[in-house]
PLY file of the C-alpha trace (Angstrom):
ply
format ascii 1.0
element vertex 449
property float x
property float y
property float z
element edge 448
property int vertex1
property int vertex2
end_header
101.13 128.45 116.54
98.51 125.76 117.20
98.20 125.07 113.48
101.96 124.81 112.99
102.24 122.51 115.98
99.43 120.25 114.75
100.75 120.22 111.19
104.27 119.13 112.15
102.97 116.46 114.55
100.64 115.10 111.87
103.49 114.82 109.35
104.57 111.68 111.19
101.47 109.97 109.77
103.03 110.18 106.30
105.19 107.35 107.59
102.09 105.30 108.38
101.00 105.35 104.75
104.51 104.61 103.48
105.25 101.84 105.97
101.93 100.08 105.44
102.22 100.16 101.64
105.60 98.39 101.74
103.57 95.17 101.65
101.76 96.36 98.54
105.14 97.22 96.98
106.25 93.60 97.45
102.91 92.16 96.31
102.63 94.29 93.17
106.17 93.79 91.87
106.20 90.21 90.65
109.72 90.65 89.24
111.22 91.69 92.55
113.65 89.16 94.04
111.70 89.03 97.34
108.53 88.05 95.52
110.34 85.35 93.53
112.32 83.95 96.47
109.46 83.38 98.90
106.54 80.96 98.68
102.95 82.18 98.39
102.37 81.32 102.06
105.42 83.35 103.10
104.24 86.26 100.96
100.90 86.21 102.84
102.81 86.58 106.13
104.86 89.45 104.69
101.62 91.15 103.66
99.73 90.65 106.91
102.36 90.73 109.71
102.52 94.52 110.11
99.42 94.95 112.34
100.91 92.44 114.81
103.67 94.91 115.61
101.17 97.74 115.91
99.16 95.59 118.33
102.23 95.14 120.55
103.15 98.84 120.74
100.08 99.92 122.74
100.93 97.32 125.40
104.36 98.94 125.77
102.70 102.37 125.91
100.51 101.00 128.69
103.67 100.29 130.70
105.84 103.26 129.73
103.21 105.78 128.60
103.93 108.46 131.19
107.67 107.74 131.50
108.37 110.20 128.69
106.57 113.20 127.27
104.33 113.11 124.22
106.96 114.99 122.19
109.81 112.79 123.42
108.00 109.64 122.32
107.62 111.07 118.81
111.33 111.89 118.71
112.54 108.52 120.01
110.33 106.48 117.69
111.32 108.37 114.54
115.05 108.05 115.29
114.75 104.31 115.95
112.46 103.79 112.95
115.09 105.15 110.58
117.68 102.67 111.88
115.22 99.75 111.90
114.20 100.20 108.26
117.79 99.59 107.14
117.17 95.87 107.68
114.48 95.83 104.99
117.39 95.35 102.58
117.99 91.90 104.10
117.39 88.79 101.98
116.37 86.68 104.99
112.62 86.20 105.48
112.79 86.17 109.28
114.92 89.32 109.42
112.38 91.11 107.20
109.44 89.84 109.28
111.15 90.98 112.50
111.95 94.36 110.91
108.31 94.80 109.90
107.12 93.97 113.41
109.67 96.28 115.08
108.93 99.18 112.70
105.21 98.70 113.36
105.83 98.80 117.12
107.73 102.08 116.78
105.17 103.63 114.46
102.42 102.39 116.77
103.89 104.56 119.54
103.77 107.46 117.14
100.20 106.84 115.93
98.96 106.53 119.50
100.59 109.68 120.86
100.21 112.01 117.86
96.42 112.51 118.21
96.81 112.91 121.96
99.41 115.67 121.57
97.34 117.49 118.95
94.18 117.17 121.06
95.91 118.58 124.15
97.50 121.52 122.31
94.50 122.71 120.29
91.48 124.87 121.13
88.08 123.16 121.14
86.86 125.27 118.19
89.58 123.92 115.85
90.58 120.63 117.48
88.54 118.48 115.11
90.00 120.23 112.06
93.57 119.87 113.30
93.10 116.20 114.21
91.98 115.43 110.67
95.48 116.50 109.58
96.54 113.03 110.75
94.26 111.36 108.20
95.30 113.88 105.53
98.98 113.08 105.96
98.36 109.34 106.18
96.64 109.63 102.80
99.51 111.74 101.50
101.78 108.89 102.52
99.60 106.52 100.49
99.81 108.79 97.43
103.60 108.97 97.73
103.77 105.21 98.33
101.76 104.32 95.23
103.87 106.68 93.10
107.02 104.96 94.36
105.50 101.51 93.72
104.57 102.42 90.16
107.74 104.26 89.17
110.62 103.02 91.31
112.17 99.81 92.63
111.65 98.35 96.10
115.21 99.39 96.98
114.35 103.07 96.40
111.18 102.60 98.49
113.30 101.20 101.34
115.67 104.18 101.11
112.80 106.63 101.51
111.65 104.74 104.62
115.09 105.38 106.11
115.40 109.06 105.17
111.86 110.33 105.95
111.95 109.66 109.74
115.22 111.64 109.99
113.62 114.70 108.38
110.55 114.43 110.63
112.78 114.03 113.70
114.49 117.35 112.95
111.19 119.19 112.38
109.66 117.77 115.59
112.73 118.58 117.67
112.84 122.19 116.48
109.20 123.22 116.37
106.77 120.95 118.31
105.47 122.19 121.68
104.98 119.69 124.53
101.49 119.19 125.96
100.75 121.47 128.94
98.62 118.61 130.32
101.68 116.37 130.46
103.76 119.14 132.03
101.18 119.43 134.81
101.11 115.64 135.27
104.89 115.61 135.93
104.54 118.73 138.12
106.37 121.17 135.83
103.95 124.06 135.98
106.47 126.62 134.69
106.89 124.61 131.48
103.12 124.21 131.22
102.70 127.99 131.49
105.30 128.58 128.77
103.56 126.07 126.51
100.22 127.81 127.09
101.79 131.19 126.29
103.03 129.84 122.95
99.82 127.99 122.10
97.43 130.76 123.21
94.51 128.40 123.74
92.59 131.35 125.18
93.17 134.95 126.29
93.47 134.01 129.98
96.55 131.76 130.29
96.50 131.62 134.10
92.89 130.49 134.02
93.77 127.81 131.47
96.54 126.52 133.73
94.19 126.50 136.73
91.57 124.50 134.83
94.18 121.97 133.69
95.55 121.62 137.23
92.08 121.03 138.65
91.36 118.56 135.88
94.57 116.57 136.47
94.15 116.62 140.27
90.67 115.16 139.92
92.02 112.38 137.72
94.90 111.58 140.06
92.42 110.50 142.71
91.99 107.31 140.65
95.37 106.05 139.47
96.15 102.53 138.28
95.22 100.20 135.50
92.24 98.49 137.17
90.84 101.76 138.48
90.48 102.94 134.89
87.43 100.71 134.51
85.89 101.91 137.75
85.31 105.30 136.15
82.36 105.32 133.80
83.80 107.92 131.42
86.93 105.82 130.89
84.92 102.70 130.13
82.87 104.60 127.58
85.85 106.35 125.97
87.58 102.97 125.48
84.40 101.51 124.00
83.76 104.41 121.64
87.32 104.87 120.37
87.80 101.12 119.91
84.47 100.90 118.11
85.36 103.73 115.74
88.70 102.13 114.91
87.33 98.61 114.38
84.51 100.00 112.21
87.24 101.46 110.00
88.96 98.05 109.83
85.75 96.30 108.83
85.59 98.39 105.66
88.42 96.18 104.39
90.64 99.19 103.70
93.87 97.42 104.74
93.09 94.40 102.55
92.18 96.58 99.57
95.35 98.69 99.89
97.55 95.60 99.87
95.68 93.87 97.02
94.95 97.00 94.96
97.06 95.93 91.98
95.60 92.41 92.08
92.00 93.71 92.11
92.55 95.98 89.11
94.44 93.22 87.31
91.28 91.08 87.43
89.32 93.55 85.28
91.95 94.94 82.89
94.89 93.60 80.95
96.65 96.97 80.76
99.18 97.21 83.63
99.18 101.00 83.33
95.63 101.04 84.74
96.93 99.47 87.96
99.22 102.41 88.66
96.67 105.01 87.55
93.91 103.49 89.69
96.08 103.26 92.80
97.19 106.86 92.37
93.63 108.08 91.78
92.45 105.99 94.75
94.94 107.49 97.20
94.69 111.04 95.80
90.89 111.10 96.11
91.21 110.06 99.75
93.70 112.83 100.39
91.43 115.46 98.81
88.37 114.22 100.72
90.25 114.30 104.03
91.14 117.94 103.38
87.46 118.72 102.69
86.41 116.80 105.82
88.76 118.92 107.93
86.60 121.96 107.08
83.32 120.13 107.70
84.01 118.29 110.92
83.70 121.27 113.29
80.62 122.57 111.42
78.60 119.41 110.76
79.79 117.36 113.72
81.31 113.89 114.06
78.20 111.70 114.04
76.60 112.93 110.78
79.87 112.44 108.91
80.39 108.95 110.36
76.93 107.63 109.52
77.09 109.15 106.00
80.49 107.53 105.52
79.25 104.12 106.72
76.23 104.04 104.38
78.08 105.25 101.28
81.08 102.96 101.85
78.79 99.93 102.20
76.95 100.88 99.01
80.12 100.90 96.88
81.35 97.68 98.48
78.06 96.00 97.48
78.42 97.29 93.91
81.96 95.90 93.73
80.74 92.58 95.11
77.93 92.44 92.54
80.33 93.18 89.67
82.75 90.39 90.58
79.84 88.00 91.15
78.59 88.64 87.60
82.14 88.38 86.27
82.34 84.81 87.60
79.54 83.80 85.22
80.10 86.11 82.26
83.59 87.12 81.09
82.10 89.76 78.78
81.39 91.83 81.91
85.11 92.53 81.92
84.62 95.25 79.32
82.89 97.26 82.04
86.02 97.14 84.19
85.87 100.91 84.56
82.99 100.31 87.02
85.48 98.74 89.44
87.88 101.67 89.07
85.11 104.23 89.64
83.70 102.33 92.64
87.15 101.96 94.23
87.66 105.72 93.99
84.16 106.46 95.35
84.75 103.90 98.11
87.92 105.75 99.13
86.12 109.10 99.07
83.30 107.66 101.21
85.60 106.13 103.79
87.56 109.39 104.01
84.41 111.33 104.93
84.38 109.76 108.38
85.34 106.12 108.82
89.08 106.65 108.33
89.43 110.15 109.80
87.15 110.15 112.85
88.96 107.40 114.81
92.00 109.69 115.05
89.82 112.65 116.00
88.04 110.75 118.79
91.31 109.30 120.09
92.45 112.87 120.66
89.21 113.97 122.34
87.64 111.22 124.45
90.45 110.02 126.74
91.38 111.71 130.00
95.00 112.99 129.84
96.08 110.95 132.87
94.70 107.72 131.37
95.25 108.41 127.70
98.12 105.94 127.39
95.96 103.18 128.89
92.84 103.85 126.83
94.82 104.36 123.63
96.72 101.12 124.28
93.56 99.07 124.63
91.88 100.53 121.54
94.98 100.37 119.32
95.72 96.77 120.33
92.21 95.58 119.51
92.20 97.59 116.28
95.47 96.12 115.03
94.59 92.57 116.01
91.38 92.90 114.01
93.34 94.38 111.09
95.76 91.43 111.11
92.93 88.89 111.27
91.05 90.55 108.40
94.08 90.73 106.09
95.39 87.27 107.00
92.07 85.37 106.89
90.82 87.05 103.71
94.14 86.35 101.97
93.15 82.68 102.22
89.37 83.17 102.11
89.59 84.78 98.67
90.37 81.32 97.27
87.05 80.01 98.63
84.48 82.79 98.23
86.22 84.84 95.54
86.57 88.61 95.31
82.78 89.04 95.15
82.34 87.34 98.51
85.11 89.45 100.05
83.50 92.75 99.03
80.00 91.68 100.11
81.38 90.51 103.45
83.02 93.91 104.04
79.86 95.74 102.94
77.53 93.88 105.32
79.81 94.23 108.36
80.56 97.89 107.61
76.88 98.78 107.31
75.72 96.96 110.43
78.65 97.95 112.62
78.99 101.52 111.38
75.32 102.54 111.59
74.58 100.74 114.87
77.64 102.17 116.57
76.99 105.72 115.41
73.62 105.68 117.16
75.18 105.39 120.63
78.25 107.63 120.31
77.81 111.17 121.72
78.65 114.28 119.69
81.82 116.18 120.72
81.70 119.12 118.32
82.98 122.41 119.85
83.29 120.91 123.35
86.29 121.31 125.66
88.11 118.21 126.87
86.81 118.88 130.38
83.19 119.14 129.20
83.50 115.92 127.18
84.67 114.04 130.29
81.80 115.47 132.34
79.24 114.42 129.72
80.73 110.91 129.50
80.43 110.66 133.28
76.71 111.49 133.01
76.12 109.53 129.79
73.08 107.28 129.35
71.97 105.39 126.24
68.53 106.79 125.44
66.57 108.42 122.63
68.55 111.64 122.98
71.70 109.86 121.81
70.00 108.46 118.71
0 1
1 2
2 3
3 4
4 5
5 6
6 7
7 8
8 9
9 10
10 11
11 12
12 13
13 14
14 15
15 16
16 17
17 18
18 19
19 20
20 21
21 22
22 23
23 24
24 25
25 26
26 27
27 28
28 29
29 30
30 31
31 32
32 33
33 34
34 35
35 36
36 37
37 38
38 39
39 40
40 41
41 42
42 43
43 44
44 45
45 46
46 47
47 48
48 49
49 50
50 51
51 52
52 53
53 54
54 55
55 56
56 57
57 58
58 59
59 60
60 61
61 62
62 63
63 64
64 65
65 66
66 67
67 68
68 69
69 70
70 71
71 72
72 73
73 74
74 75
75 76
76 77
77 78
78 79
79 80
80 81
81 82
82 83
83 84
84 85
85 86
86 87
87 88
88 89
89 90
90 91
91 92
92 93
93 94
94 95
95 96
96 97
97 98
98 99
99 100
100 101
101 102
102 103
103 104
104 105
105 106
106 107
107 108
108 109
109 110
110 111
111 112
112 113
113 114
114 115
115 116
116 117
117 118
118 119
119 120
120 121
121 122
122 123
123 124
124 125
125 126
126 127
127 128
128 129
129 130
130 131
131 132
132 133
133 134
134 135
135 136
136 137
137 138
138 139
139 140
140 141
141 142
142 143
143 144
144 145
145 146
146 147
147 148
148 149
149 150
150 151
151 152
152 153
153 154
154 155
155 156
156 157
157 158
158 159
159 160
160 161
161 162
162 163
163 164
164 165
165 166
166 167
167 168
168 169
169 170
170 171
171 172
172 173
173 174
174 175
175 176
176 177
177 178
178 179
179 180
180 181
181 182
182 183
183 184
184 185
185 186
186 187
187 188
188 189
189 190
190 191
191 192
192 193
193 194
194 195
195 196
196 197
197 198
198 199
199 200
200 201
201 202
202 203
203 204
204 205
205 206
206 207
207 208
208 209
209 210
210 211
211 212
212 213
213 214
214 215
215 216
216 217
217 218
218 219
219 220
220 221
221 222
222 223
223 224
224 225
225 226
226 227
227 228
228 229
229 230
230 231
231 232
232 233
233 234
234 235
235 236
236 237
237 238
238 239
239 240
240 241
241 242
242 243
243 244
244 245
245 246
246 247
247 248
248 249
249 250
250 251
251 252
252 253
253 254
254 255
255 256
256 257
257 258
258 259
259 260
260 261
261 262
262 263
263 264
264 265
265 266
266 267
267 268
268 269
269 270
270 271
271 272
272 273
273 274
274 275
275 276
276 277
277 278
278 279
279 280
280 281
281 282
282 283
283 284
284 285
285 286
286 287
287 288
288 289
289 290
290 291
291 292
292 293
293 294
294 295
295 296
296 297
297 298
298 299
299 300
300 301
301 302
302 303
303 304
304 305
305 306
306 307
307 308
308 309
309 310
310 311
311 312
312 313
313 314
314 315
315 316
316 317
317 318
318 319
319 320
320 321
321 322
322 323
323 324
324 325
325 326
326 327
327 328
328 329
329 330
330 331
331 332
332 333
333 334
334 335
335 336
336 337
337 338
338 339
339 340
340 341
341 342
342 343
343 344
344 345
345 346
346 347
347 348
348 349
349 350
350 351
351 352
352 353
353 354
354 355
355 356
356 357
357 358
358 359
359 360
360 361
361 362
362 363
363 364
364 365
365 366
366 367
367 368
368 369
369 370
370 371
371 372
372 373
373 374
374 375
375 376
376 377
377 378
378 379
379 380
380 381
381 382
382 383
383 384
384 385
385 386
386 387
387 388
388 389
389 390
390 391
391 392
392 393
393 394
394 395
395 396
396 397
397 398
398 399
399 400
400 401
401 402
402 403
403 404
404 405
405 406
406 407
407 408
408 409
409 410
410 411
411 412
412 413
413 414
414 415
415 416
416 417
417 418
418 419
419 420
420 421
421 422
422 423
423 424
424 425
425 426
426 427
427 428
428 429
429 430
430 431
431 432
432 433
433 434
434 435
435 436
436 437
437 438
438 439
439 440
440 441
441 442
442 443
443 444
444 445
445 446
446 447
447 448
């Protein structure tokens, strides 16, 4: 039951991959009427505006986070997202920009609450594995998106963005179980008990309910936005989750996804390679996320994250070196397969930890009572950084070239990823209550490194 619950919740992340790649669909199809109608500056805004909407959504969650249940938020956002995406068929730039922002706001609600709901409805022994389902389905969305970009028109892509949320709405409504933590927060203990009976987090359901009640009562002693930062564990959880998410952004993954076709176009004249590379890129990430789901509760979070940071930086440096040499010697172009191989290895490396662990930690580190506040802060900062990276590098590429872009991402990823890993505590096989207790007692010392 826990697996089914987590799997259906995580399916909503397919939409994340599809929605984000809409920008790549516009950028890669030079014959599309949207690409021909708008100026290059307007195209940059179409490509980079999406994270702005995702940065707004956590602020709304901050205000309305506990007004509705975790499951209800998933239902509302998917229904509204289907209606919103209809306006992608508009020919007006401002209508499309507004639609992108609004769809990002709605999906931001979903991306913030999905890991929370999975984290609160899964046993500690399998929580990490189930949370990686979010990254798996996001990558599945990328695979589906790149197939659509390569084989179908933008109009067909838009149609899928309308239909998919409806299907996910039906599945969520019929099968997803609400968080027993949320039921206790709103004082519906009978519903919490029924949820625990279905989930079977342990053999002693009454004891589980008692532990959750004690946990929530302790949290309710400190309610309010400002009081969040008076509790040490909440300060640290915000710092760690935000750090994980921004480290993922600094790999340049959003920029590379949007400019995938352009990057491959620089090293090959065969347009078929663009589609094949994008499909191989997204498929390798999907496969690696599946493998990671089996490793995360055995190896732990920190080893995977530091391995991911080092390997990702390595392949970014190789890509930077290739494009640097290409600037001075066109004959290097015959080794274009190096770029394709490194892009695939880059995606595999980032999927080991950098892209999957932020979702895992978002479902583990926050207290249930304050999860909407902590998630809002981390998601807002993450999406603002994503917007700035895509927007600034879309212009910066004209100054420092593709080589400079890759080297920039490599340096920041290595420094930020490795340094941050050294201070983040391990959460493998720990209950949510134990994690909060350890955060409360946390000190940066040699034991953490």
